[in-house]
C-alpha distance (Angstrom), angle and dihedral (degrees) to the residues before:
residue distance angle dihedral
M1 . . .
A2 3.80 . .
T3 3.80 117.0 .
Y4 3.82 94.1 -151.6
R5 3.78 130.7 31.8
P6 3.81 112.4 -90.7
S7 3.81 93.1 -123.8
L8 3.82 96.2 52.3
F9 3.81 93.0 107.8
A10 3.81 98.9 26.7
G11 3.82 109.0 149.9
C12 3.79 92.5 18.4
N13 3.79 128.7 120.1
A14 3.80 127.5 -148.2
V15 3.79 140.6 -174.5
V16 3.82 121.7 -159.7
A17 3.79 114.7 -167.4
G18 3.77 109.0 -152.1
G19 3.78 88.7 17.1
T20 3.79 96.6 137.6
S21 3.85 97.2 94.5
G22 3.77 147.6 -1.1
I23 3.77 122.8 7.7
N24 3.80 94.3 -5.1
L25 3.80 92.9 51.6
G26 3.80 87.4 50.8
I27 3.79 88.1 54.3
A28 3.78 92.3 47.8
K29 3.82 90.5 50.1
A30 3.81 92.0 50.1
I31 3.81 90.7 51.0
A32 3.83 92.2 47.4
A33 3.82 90.8 48.3
C34 3.82 87.2 60.1
G35 3.79 91.3 58.3
A36 3.82 103.6 -96.0
K37 3.78 126.5 135.5
V38 3.81 107.6 -118.9
A39 3.79 135.3 -159.5
V40 3.81 120.5 -167.4
I41 3.80 123.9 -154.5
G42 3.78 120.6 -151.3
R43 3.79 141.6 145.4
N44 3.82 97.0 -124.2
A45 3.80 113.0 71.4
E46 3.78 94.9 -159.0
K47 3.80 93.8 51.5
A48 3.79 92.1 43.5
E49 3.78 92.8 52.8
G50 3.78 90.9 45.6
A51 3.78 90.2 53.7
A52 3.82 91.5 47.4
Q53 3.77 90.7 52.0
A54 3.79 90.8 51.7
L55 3.80 88.6 51.4
R56 3.81 91.9 49.6
D57 3.80 87.4 58.9
I58 3.84 88.5 57.5
G59 3.79 109.9 32.2
P60 3.80 140.9 29.4
E61 3.79 99.5 -92.4
A62 3.81 139.8 -3.7
M63 3.78 137.4 179.0
A64 3.80 137.7 -170.5
L65 3.80 120.1 -131.0
I66 3.80 124.4 -170.2
A67 3.81 118.8 -142.8
D68 3.78 142.0 127.6
V69 3.81 106.2 -128.3
R70 3.82 89.3 -142.4
D71 3.82 87.7 68.0
F72 3.80 109.6 71.7
A73 3.82 94.4 -168.2
A74 3.81 90.3 55.3
V75 3.81 92.8 47.0
D76 3.81 91.2 46.7
A77 3.81 90.7 51.9
A78 3.81 90.9 48.8
M79 3.80 92.3 50.8
A80 3.79 91.0 47.6
H81 3.80 90.5 52.3
A82 3.81 91.8 47.3
A83 3.77 92.5 51.6
Q84 3.78 91.9 45.7
Q85 3.80 93.9 50.8
L86 3.82 100.3 35.7
G87 3.80 104.3 23.8
P88 3.82 131.8 -120.4
L89 3.79 112.2 -7.7
D90 3.80 119.0 -111.8
F91 3.80 99.1 175.4
V92 3.80 134.0 28.7
V93 3.79 125.2 -178.2
A94 3.81 118.6 -167.1
G95 3.77 104.2 -157.9
A96 3.77 108.9 140.1
A97 3.81 108.9 128.0
G98 3.78 144.4 162.2
N99 3.77 128.7 -161.4
F100 3.77 146.0 159.7
I101 3.82 137.4 167.0
A102 3.80 117.4 -93.6
A103 3.76 132.6 145.8
A104 3.82 110.9 -122.0
D105 3.80 93.4 -113.7
A106 3.82 90.4 54.9
L107 3.78 94.8 44.2
S108 3.80 117.4 102.7
S109 3.75 125.7 -144.0
N110 3.79 88.6 -111.5
G111 3.79 93.1 52.0
F112 3.81 91.3 50.2
R113 3.82 91.5 46.4
T114 3.82 93.4 48.9
V115 3.81 93.2 58.9
T116 3.81 95.5 41.9
D117 3.80 90.5 47.5
I118 3.79 93.5 52.0
D119 3.80 98.3 39.3
L120 3.80 106.9 31.2
L121 3.80 104.0 22.6
G122 3.80 89.7 37.7
T123 3.81 90.7 55.1
F124 3.80 90.5 50.6
H125 3.82 91.5 47.4
T126 3.80 91.1 49.3
F127 3.78 94.8 51.2
K128 3.81 95.7 39.2
A129 3.82 91.6 51.0
A130 3.80 90.6 48.0
R131 3.78 96.7 46.8
S132 3.82 98.8 86.1
R133 3.82 91.5 41.7
L134 3.81 96.9 54.3
R135 3.76 122.6 111.8
E136 3.81 107.9 -96.5
A137 3.79 96.0 -107.9
G138 3.77 135.3 8.5
A139 3.80 98.7 34.2
S140 3.80 116.5 147.2
L141 3.83 128.3 -157.5
I142 3.79 130.1 -165.1
A143 3.78 128.2 -165.0
I144 3.77 117.3 -162.3
S145 3.80 110.1 -127.0
S146 3.80 132.3 168.2
G147 3.77 142.5 -144.6
Q148 3.81 90.3 -96.4
A149 3.82 87.7 76.4
F150 3.79 89.8 65.6
Q151 3.79 107.4 24.9
P152 3.84 127.1 39.5
M153 3.78 117.9 -113.8
W154 3.80 124.9 -171.5
G155 3.79 113.4 -105.2
Q156 3.80 94.1 15.3
A157 3.82 106.4 97.4
H158 3.80 91.0 123.2
A159 3.80 96.2 46.9
S160 3.79 93.1 41.5
A161 3.80 91.3 54.1
A162 3.82 92.2 46.5
K163 3.79 95.4 48.2
A164 3.80 93.1 44.6
G165 3.79 87.1 53.6
I166 3.79 90.0 51.7
E167 3.80 90.5 52.9
S168 3.81 91.0 53.7
L169 3.82 91.5 44.6
V170 3.83 90.7 52.2
R171 3.79 92.4 53.4
T172 3.80 92.6 46.5
L173 3.81 94.1 49.5
A174 3.81 90.6 45.7
L175 3.79 87.6 56.0
E176 3.81 95.8 44.7
W177 3.81 99.7 39.9
G178 3.79 99.6 35.7
P179 3.83 94.0 90.6
A180 3.80 87.5 59.2
G181 3.80 90.4 57.7
I182 3.79 94.8 -103.7
R183 3.79 119.9 136.2
V184 3.83 120.6 -156.5
N185 3.80 123.0 -168.6
S186 3.76 138.7 156.6
L187 3.78 128.9 -128.4
S188 3.79 118.8 -152.1
P189 3.83 114.5 -163.0
G190 3.77 122.4 -163.5
P191 3.82 125.3 -150.3
I192 3.80 107.2 -27.6
A193 3.78 118.0 -167.1
A194 3.81 121.6 -117.8
T195 3.81 95.5 13.9
E196 3.78 131.8 128.2
G197 3.78 90.7 -118.7
V198 3.79 93.2 58.8
K199 3.80 91.2 45.6
R200 3.82 91.0 53.8
L201 3.78 101.1 38.7
V202 3.80 107.5 29.9
P203 3.82 116.5 65.1
Q204 3.81 110.4 -133.3
S205 3.81 88.8 -125.3
R206 3.81 92.0 60.9
I207 3.83 102.2 43.6
D208 3.79 95.4 97.2
A209 3.80 93.2 43.1
I210 3.82 92.6 50.5
A211 3.80 92.8 46.2
S212 3.80 90.9 50.3
R213 3.84 90.9 55.6
L214 3.78 94.4 54.1
P215 3.80 113.9 95.4
V216 3.82 89.5 -122.8
R217 3.81 91.6 46.5
R218 3.80 95.8 -133.8
F219 3.79 145.1 68.1
G220 3.77 118.7 -99.9
S221 3.78 131.9 -117.4
A222 3.80 131.8 -119.8
G223 3.81 86.9 -117.6
E224 3.79 91.4 59.4
V225 3.79 90.9 52.7
G226 3.80 87.4 48.5
N227 3.77 90.6 55.3
A228 3.82 90.4 51.6
A229 3.79 89.8 51.0
V230 3.81 92.2 51.0
F231 3.80 89.1 54.5
L232 3.82 92.2 52.8
L233 3.79 91.7 47.7
S234 3.79 95.3 44.4
P235 3.82 132.0 86.0
A236 3.78 87.2 -104.4
A237 3.81 87.1 76.2
S238 3.80 96.0 41.1
F239 3.82 92.1 126.5
V240 3.81 94.6 45.4
T241 3.83 119.8 95.9
G242 3.77 136.8 143.1
M243 3.79 90.4 23.8
T244 3.81 137.2 121.8
L245 3.77 121.6 -129.9
F246 3.78 113.1 -158.1
C247 3.78 113.5 -148.1
D248 3.78 95.5 177.6
G249 3.79 110.5 115.0
G250 3.79 89.5 -109.0
M251 3.81 94.6 -54.6
M252 3.82 90.9 144.7
L253 3.79 87.9 62.3
T254 3.81 92.3 57.8
P255 3.85 110.5 55.9
Y256 3.78 119.6 -139.9
D257 3.80 108.5 -99.1
G258 3.76 112.3 -171.5
Q259 3.75 155.4 18.8
P260 3.78 126.8 -83.6
D261 3.80 123.3 -105.2
A262 3.79 110.9 -74.5
G263 3.81 90.5 -122.4
L264 3.79 90.3 66.2
V265 3.78 95.5 52.4
P266 3.83 118.1 85.4
E267 3.78 116.2 -143.9
T268 3.79 89.8 -127.6
V269 3.77 134.9 4.1
R270 3.79 114.9 -146.4
């Protein structure tokens, strides 16, 4: 049964950067299910087109755009194409991300830079490129954050710094762009089952233990994160900006308490 009415976003246009898989595809599907036309941005053409086809089965129109969020010119061209094909943009989700486990003393400058460039710089590029293509008033933007921005996690110095930067960027843009009728918020998912993030960051041997410590006693789904995103984008959140919505099953109430399995930790990250 649908959580929101299918016509909620009828006549609206959305772009989801990183929307070719996982959590971000779940968000794109939730937006499409509410009647919006959706474009997804990704680096892999085959994955992007596969995601767009899945969205066409749900919503009125979908398109695949190819760009690396680290390249502003490429993102700008993708946003221009989306606005030309779909119309003025109502919703933009900046969700492209990269991550791996590495202790700080084993993390190279290049490894640190790669994550901050994809996550933080990529979020800035996504929003900056979208700015001139947004509908004049009522546009809503979401940056995908994570618990690492608020709570330290072993082996995540790079991701923690990037996500903390995203949180600050969101609040600054909410302040600067609010007078133009643009809302900017962040969405912080917790452990979401069957996603690349969980595969990389949660040792298989600890999945049940981690789930049992969450107040809800389970991992979430991409669809549940999608529902949270729809709320932030919708008129129901029209007075909400510069805020973080945690969709984490209460993870922030249960601090991380250990190191990952040794087999998941590279000796060095170049």
